[in-house]
N, C-alpha and C positions, 0 to 999 in steps of 0.2 A: 261038594258042599250041598247041604240040603236047602231046598228052596223054601223061603219064608212066605207064607200066604197071609194076606191081610185078614184081620179078624172080621167075621161076619156080624157087624153091629151097625145100627143106624148111625148116620152122620148127624151131627148137630144141625138143627134148623138155622137158617139164615134170616136176616131181617125181612127178606122179600115175602116170607110166608106169614109174617105177623100182621095183624090189622092194627093200624095206628090207634092209640088211645091217649087220653089226657095224661095219664100217669107216665106213659112212655115219653110223650112230648115234654113234660115238666122235668123228667129225669135228664133228658138231653139238655134242656134249657138250664138246669142247675149246673151241669158241667160246663156249658158255654159261658155262663155268667161267672163261674169260678175262674175260667181262663181270662175273661175280660177284667176281672179284678186284679189279676197279676199284671196285665198290661197297663191298666189304669194306675196301679201303684207305682210303676216305673215312671209314668208321667208326673205323678205327684212328687216323687223323689227328684225328678229333673227340675220341677218348679222350686223345690226347697233348695237345691243346689244353686239355682239361679238367684234365689233370695239371699243366699249366703255369699254369692260372688260379687255383689255390689249393685248399685242402683241401675246401671245400664243393662245388665243381664236381667235384672228383675223386671224392668220396664218392657223388655223384649218378651219375657215369659208372660207378663200380664197382657200384652197386646195379642199374643197368640191365644191365650185362654179367653180373652174377651171377644175374640172374633166369632163370627157365626159358627164356623167349623169347630172352634175351641169350645164354645158353649154346647154344641151338639155332642161332642165327645164327653164333656162333663155331665150332661144330662144322661147319656147312655151309661156312663160310669156309675152315676147315682142309682139308675134303674137296676143295673147289675148288682150293686150292693144290696139294695132293698129286696130284689127278687131272690137273691142267694140267701139272704137272711130268712125270708119267709119259707123258702124251700128247706132250710136248715131246721126251722121250727117244725115243719111237717115231718122231717126225719126224726126229730126229737120225740114227737108224739108216737111215732112207730117204735122208737127205742123203749118207750114206756109200756109198750104192748097193746096199744090202742089203734083203731082205724085200719084194720086189716081186711075187713069185708069189702067186696068189690065196690059197692055204692059209696061207702065212706071214702075209700081211696080216690074214686073219681071226683067226689065233691071236694076233697082236700086239694086235689090237683087244680081243679077249676078255681077254687078259692085263692090259691097262691098267685095266679095271674090277676084275678079280680081284685086282689088287695094291693099287690105290688105296683101295678100301673097307676091307679089313682093316688096311692100314697106318694109315689115319686112326683106326680104333678102337683099335689098339695104341698109337698116340701119345697118345690121350686117356686110356687106361687108365694108362699110365706117368705122365702128367701128374697124374692124380687121386691115384695112389698116392704120388707124391713130394710132393704138396701137403701 
């Protein structure tokens, strides 16, 4: 049998050689928030099942959601939703063929966190005031 020699080509670079940038961090954050939305949707489905199961199950679900930990999870879920939406709008702008130059990409990545965090807090303030 003939011996097969590996091709003499460069190996793909790994994350260790890249310098962290805003666009890289927001890309990872977009994936993490997408995963968080899946997990949070399971919790919302469980809340709906509890609501359909009767008053006792719904009271238990409301007590869990109303606790400090429950509200923290809801806050993080709403942040994930808003941040993922803003990241999706950033990708939509790219799909339209705009924002590819390095400075614009960097500004859009910074904008996505600068908008999603205050918008989440604003929505929670409005919700608590109207409650």
